[in-house]
Structures are given as structure tokens and as C-alpha cells.
Backbone as a chain_set.jsonl record, in Angstrom:
{"seq": "MAELLLLAGNHDISFVVDHPELLTFNIERRLKPRIEILRILEKKDILRRKPSLTTICKIMDKQFSEKYVLPYLNELGENGKWAINVHSELDNVLRRV", "coords": {"N": [[-34.812, -13.415, 10.287], [-34.461, -11.01, 11.607], [-32.833, -11.716, 13.791], [-30.546, -12.436, 12.43], [-29.778, -9.974, 11.337], [-29.082, -8.621, 13.656], [-26.873, -10.129, 14.421], [-25.161, -9.413, 12.384], [-24.519, -6.828, 12.913], [-25.075, -3.329, 13.368], [-27.926, -3.237, 12.355], [-31.347, -3.075, 11.301], [-34.809, -3.899, 10.691], [-35.518, -1.965, 8.835], [-33.26, -1.764, 7.3], [-33.376, -4.03, 5.679], [-35.628, -3.372, 4.233], [-34.617, -1.258, 2.759], [-32.744, -2.663, 1.312], [-33.84, -4.928, -0.339], [-32.887, -7.041, -1.846], [-31.459, -8.695, -0.214], [-33.197, -10.56, 0.734], [-33.274, -12.506, -1.158], [-31.197, -14.238, -0.831], [-30.004, -17.345, 0.491], [-30.506, -17.95, 3.796], [-29.473, -19.84, 5.682], [-27.391, -21.201, 4.285], [-25.829, -19.228, 3.099], [-25.933, -16.486, 4.168], [-25.81, -16.624, 7.137], [-23.412, -18.236, 7.631], [-21.416, -16.606, 6.401], [-21.624, -14.213, 7.812], [-20.933, -15.157, 10.322], [-18.247, -15.933, 9.899], [-17.087, -13.427, 9.346], [-17.632, -12.201, 11.773], [-15.991, -13.644, 13.514], [-13.449, -12.972, 12.486], [-13.503, -10.23, 12.923], [-13.739, -10.133, 15.705], [-11.269, -11.141, 16.431], [-9.772, -9.083, 15.704], [-8.806, -8.842, 13.079], [-9.757, -7.892, 10.669], [-9.318, -5.045, 8.65], [-11.215, -3.194, 7.913], [-14.694, -3.453, 8.278], [-16.707, -5.116, 5.965], [-19.718, -4.174, 4.201], [-22.988, -5.545, 4.868], [-24.483, -6.029, 2.573], [-22.461, -6.175, 0.671], [-20.956, -8.487, 1.459], [-22.852, -10.412, 1.009], [-23.414, -10.323, -1.691], [-21.057, -10.912, -3.152], [-19.422, -13.528, -4.97], [-19.081, -17.02, -4.016], [-16.45, -18.008, -4.405], [-14.927, -15.63, -4.491], [-15.48, -14.624, -1.937], [-14.347, -16.639, -0.345], [-11.634, -16.455, -1.14], [-10.961, -13.913, -0.232], [-11.795, -13.653, 2.478], [-11.556, -16.109, 3.787], [-9.516, -18.118, 2.997], [-6.994, -16.741, 3.539], [-7.081, -16.746, 6.303], [-7.358, -19.25, 7.528], [-6.326, -20.661, 9.798], [-7.147, -19.042, 11.943], [-9.898, -19.2, 11.683], [-10.672, -21.849, 12.037], [-12.985, -24.48, 12.313], [-15.026, -23.133, 10.938], [-13.709, -22.087, 8.757], [-13.085, -24.422, 7.402], [-15.654, -25.215, 6.673], [-16.316, -23.215, 4.784], [-14.452, -23.748, 2.787], [-15.362, -26.256, 1.948], [-17.872, -25.561, 0.868], [-17.026, -23.996, -1.256], [-15.673, -25.945, -2.785], [-17.793, -27.683, -3.411], [-19.312, -25.982, -5.016], [-17.555, -25.577, -7.176], [-17.545, -28.195, -8.208], [-20.206, -28.449, -9.067], [-20.3, -26.455, -11.041], [-18.519, -27.511, -12.907], [-19.965, -29.606, -13.951], [-21.856, -28.391, -15.489]], "CA": [[-34.055, -12.372, 9.621], [-34.098, -9.998, 12.603], [-31.686, -12.245, 14.532], [-29.406, -12.363, 11.515], [-29.368, -8.573, 11.253], [-28.395, -8.294, 14.906], [-25.557, -10.77, 14.331], [-24.348, -8.697, 11.399], [-24.115, -5.514, 13.413], [-26.085, -2.302, 13.627], [-28.951, -3.237, 11.319], [-32.69, -3.407, 11.733], [-35.694, -4.271, 9.588], [-35.5, -0.918, 7.803], [-32.129, -2.063, 6.418], [-33.888, -4.984, 4.692], [-36.532, -2.615, 3.361], [-33.749, -0.507, 1.846], [-31.95, -3.62, 0.526], [-34.673, -6.133, -0.445], [-32.156, -8.135, -2.491], [-30.981, -9.599, 0.832], [-34.193, -11.614, 0.908], [-33.098, -13.528, -2.193], [-30.096, -15.12, -0.466], [-30.305, -18.397, 1.439], [-30.035, -17.536, 5.118], [-28.678, -20.89, 6.331], [-26.204, -21.604, 3.526], [-25.006, -18.111, 2.631], [-25.84, -15.332, 5.065], [-25.317, -16.935, 8.485], [-21.986, -18.602, 7.669], [-20.556, -15.471, 6.06], [-21.647, -13.288, 8.945], [-20.16, -15.792, 11.391], [-16.829, -15.824, 9.544], [-16.668, -12.04, 9.55], [-17.694, -11.929, 13.216], [-14.772, -14.215, 14.094], [-12.312, -12.152, 12.061], [-13.615, -8.935, 13.596], [-13.464, -10.366, 17.126], [-9.821, -11.339, 16.556], [-9.177, -7.825, 15.243], [-8.07, -9.154, 11.855], [-10.255, -7.06, 9.563], [-8.969, -3.619, 8.692], [-12.521, -2.543, 7.967], [-15.771, -4.418, 8.12], [-17.486, -4.894, 4.744], [-21.159, -4.043, 4.438], [-23.759, -6.774, 4.755], [-24.834, -6.242, 1.163], [-21.245, -6.584, -0.037], [-20.601, -9.88, 1.733], [-23.881, -11.29, 0.458], [-23.436, -10.286, -3.154], [-19.884, -11.463, -3.825], [-19.512, -14.966, -5.228], [-18.437, -17.871, -3.018], [-15.009, -18.062, -4.644], [-14.359, -14.348, -4.068], [-15.572, -14.552, -0.479], [-13.329, -17.547, 0.195], [-10.294, -15.929, -1.398], [-10.709, -12.683, 0.521], [-12.084, -13.71, 3.911], [-11.386, -17.43, 4.385], [-8.209, -18.74, 2.75], [-5.873, -16.117, 4.259], [-7.274, -16.814, 7.755], [-7.826, -20.593, 7.886], [-5.964, -21.009, 11.181], [-7.978, -18.267, 12.862], [-11.304, -19.557, 11.518], [-10.922, -23.218, 12.492], [-14.035, -25.248, 11.633], [-15.757, -22.266, 10.018], [-12.91, -22.014, 7.539], [-13.268, -25.696, 6.699], [-16.978, -25.169, 6.052], [-16.262, -22.354, 3.604], [-13.7, -24.468, 1.76], [-16.259, -27.287, 1.426], [-18.869, -24.908, 0.018], [-16.326, -23.6, -2.476], [-15.419, -27.166, -3.548], [-19.075, -28.138, -3.944], [-19.678, -25.071, -6.095], [-16.7, -25.908, -8.317], [-18.027, -29.451, -8.785], [-21.46, -28.164, -9.772], [-19.99, -25.684, -12.243], [-17.858, -28.397, -13.879], [-20.985, -30.458, -14.565], [-22.723, -27.586, -16.368]], "C": [[-33.605, -11.322, 10.636], [-32.876, -10.436, 13.401], [-30.41, -12.144, 13.689], [-28.879, -10.938, 11.41], [-28.636, -8.13, 12.511], [-27.0, -8.906, 14.931], [-24.614, -9.974, 13.442], [-23.911, -7.327, 11.888], [-25.294, -4.591, 13.6], [-27.109, -2.203, 12.503], [-30.303, -3.539, 11.95], [-33.526, -3.715, 10.495], [-35.696, -3.216, 8.488], [-34.338, -1.127, 6.829], [-32.567, -3.028, 5.319], [-34.834, -4.29, 3.726], [-35.722, -1.83, 2.332], [-32.948, -1.413, 0.916], [-32.719, -4.936, 0.377], [-33.974, -7.307, -1.127], [-31.601, -9.127, -1.466], [-31.932, -10.772, 1.031], [-34.044, -12.731, -0.115], [-32.001, -14.53, -1.846], [-30.542, -16.144, 0.57], [-29.681, -18.049, 2.792], [-29.09, -18.575, 5.722], [-27.375, -21.196, 5.603], [-25.307, -20.447, 3.109], [-24.827, -17.022, 3.689], [-25.233, -15.664, 6.427], [-23.839, -17.325, 8.494], [-21.054, -17.438, 7.357], [-20.493, -14.47, 7.2], [-20.825, -13.858, 10.097], [-18.661, -15.694, 11.119], [-16.331, -14.404, 9.791], [-16.684, -11.653, 11.026], [-16.426, -12.448, 13.901], [-13.565, -13.35, 13.748], [-12.316, -10.798, 12.761], [-13.261, -9.07, 15.084], [-11.962, -10.531, 17.373], [-9.045, -10.135, 16.041], [-8.303, -8.025, 13.995], [-8.489, -8.246, 10.7], [-9.82, -5.609, 9.727], [-10.234, -2.776, 8.711], [-13.582, -3.577, 7.637], [-16.541, -4.116, 6.84], [-18.974, -4.792, 5.08], [-21.84, -5.398, 4.26], [-24.114, -7.052, 3.298], [-23.622, -6.695, 0.36], [-20.934, -8.051, 0.208], [-21.632, -10.858, 1.185], [-23.802, -11.393, -1.058], [-22.218, -10.916, -3.817], [-20.009, -12.982, -3.929], [-18.735, -15.742, -4.167], [-16.919, -17.882, -3.176], [-14.334, -16.775, -4.167], [-14.37, -14.225, -2.549], [-14.487, -15.418, 0.159], [-11.923, -16.983, 0.039], [-9.961, -14.717, -0.533], [-10.822, -12.858, 2.036], [-11.846, -15.069, 4.568], [-9.963, -17.952, 4.221], [-7.054, -18.068, 3.495], [-5.926, -16.325, 5.78], [-7.734, -18.195, 8.232], [-7.505, -20.967, 9.33], [-6.86, -20.303, 12.185], [-9.441, -18.712, 12.825], [-11.635, -20.966, 11.994], [-11.971, -23.92, 11.656], [-14.829, -24.401, 10.644], [-15.005, -22.112, 8.702], [-13.05, -23.273, 6.718], [-14.62, -25.73, 6.003], [-16.93, -24.373, 4.753], [-15.507, -23.027, 2.466], [-14.586, -25.544, 1.138], [-17.307, -26.701, 0.501], [-18.239, -24.535, -1.311], [-16.08, -24.821, -3.361], [-16.695, -27.704, -4.172], [-19.499, -27.278, -5.122], [-18.849, -25.366, -7.342], [-17.17, -27.184, -9.001], [-19.305, -29.249, -9.58], [-21.174, -27.442, -11.079], [-19.308, -26.538, -13.306], [-18.867, -29.268, -14.614], [-21.839, -29.714, -15.573], [-22.143, -27.465, -17.746]], "O": [[-32.494, -10.8, 10.538], [-31.982, -9.631, 13.663], [-29.34, -11.808, 14.195], [-27.667, -10.721, 11.397], [-27.682, -7.355, 12.441], [-26.052, -8.28, 15.406], [-23.418, -9.874, 13.717], [-23.003, -6.731, 11.308], [-26.388, -5.031, 13.952], [-27.155, -1.205, 11.784], [-30.386, -4.177, 12.999], [-33.001, -3.782, 9.384], [-35.862, -3.554, 7.317], [-34.417, -0.719, 5.671], [-32.179, -2.871, 4.161], [-34.838, -4.589, 2.532], [-36.105, -1.75, 1.165], [-32.519, -0.979, -0.153], [-32.292, -5.958, 0.914], [-34.419, -8.448, -1.001], [-31.306, -10.271, -1.81], [-31.515, -11.852, 1.45], [-34.634, -13.798, 0.05], [-31.886, -15.566, -2.5], [-31.368, -15.84, 1.431], [-28.467, -17.877, 2.9], [-28.021, -18.222, 6.22], [-26.352, -21.427, 6.248], [-24.136, -20.663, 2.795], [-23.703, -16.682, 4.058], [-24.245, -15.049, 6.829], [-23.079, -16.789, 9.3], [-20.007, -17.301, 7.99], [-19.425, -13.943, 7.515], [-20.102, -13.123, 10.77], [-17.889, -15.398, 12.031], [-15.268, -14.21, 10.381], [-15.847, -10.87, 11.476], [-15.857, -11.775, 14.761], [-12.754, -13.033, 14.618], [-11.266, -10.282, 13.143], [-12.568, -8.221, 15.645], [-11.45, -10.106, 18.409], [-7.817, -10.163, 15.954], [-7.218, -7.456, 13.877], [-7.668, -7.879, 9.858], [-9.94, -5.026, 10.805], [-10.321, -1.777, 9.425], [-13.371, -4.464, 6.81], [-16.985, -2.985, 6.641], [-19.42, -5.27, 6.123], [-21.32, -6.282, 3.579], [-24.047, -8.196, 2.85], [-23.755, -7.52, -0.544], [-20.674, -8.789, -0.742], [-21.307, -12.017, 0.926], [-24.095, -12.442, -1.632], [-22.325, -11.411, -4.939], [-20.624, -13.63, -3.081], [-17.849, -15.2, -3.507], [-16.189, -17.778, -2.191], [-13.291, -16.824, -3.514], [-13.394, -13.777, -1.947], [-13.797, -14.987, 1.083], [-11.12, -17.026, 0.971], [-8.808, -14.522, -0.147], [-10.039, -12.281, 2.79], [-11.925, -15.174, 5.791], [-9.278, -18.202, 5.214], [-6.203, -18.771, 4.039], [-4.93, -16.104, 6.469], [-8.431, -18.293, 9.242], [-8.352, -21.54, 10.014], [-7.285, -20.905, 13.171], [-10.143, -18.611, 13.83], [-12.789, -21.24, 12.325], [-11.868, -23.959, 10.43], [-15.262, -24.911, 9.61], [-15.625, -22.018, 7.643], [-13.126, -23.219, 5.491], [-14.731, -26.215, 4.877], [-17.452, -24.819, 3.731], [-15.886, -22.889, 1.303], [-14.564, -25.727, -0.079], [-17.604, -27.282, -0.543], [-18.839, -24.731, -2.367], [-16.261, -24.739, -4.576], [-16.692, -28.133, -5.326], [-19.995, -27.798, -6.122], [-19.388, -25.401, -8.449], [-17.196, -27.258, -10.229], [-19.462, -29.823, -10.657], [-21.746, -27.782, -12.114], [-19.507, -26.303, -14.498], [-18.65, -29.629, -15.771], [-22.478, -30.334, -16.423], [-22.737, -26.825, -18.613]]}, "num_chains": 1, "name": "protein.A"}
């Protein structure tokens, strides 16, 4: 978790203490990929302002894809493809319910 917080920016363990809901999210399937996507967009100076870690974790996959992935597929490369696959898998699961 500490490594993830460093990837996300200026956060430390006290941030998790203040936002314990972050511990409920899957690190490998949700947090790391989203942070990586935002890191790429930020590095390419695409984001007008960086969303908070809690915001990017709480929004649904579809919303995240629509806001941070689909408009920037060329810039994201393989990471964009990953996000599209996650979105498609989620849609398939929801159709079965």
C-alpha cells in the first residue's frame, strides 16, 4: 500500500488512516491500473487537474473509462486497452445478473 501511495503522489500512511475506504478496493485490479493511467496522462500533460486518489477509486469502471481512458486511447497505448477490457468484462457480468 505504501508503494501505491507513492505512485499516486504526495500521500503517506496517514492518508489511508483518514480514508480507510481505500482498503476496500482491490489494489491489483483497481487501484494500480487507475493510478498508472492517471500517471501517464499527467506525464503527457493531458490532465487539466489531477483528481484525488479517493475520487479515482470510488467512481465506477464505466465512469472512469469514459472520463480518463476513451478520450485518450492513443496516448495510453496498452494501458488503455486494459481499461477497455475491464469495462467489457464488467458489462458482461452485469448482463448475466
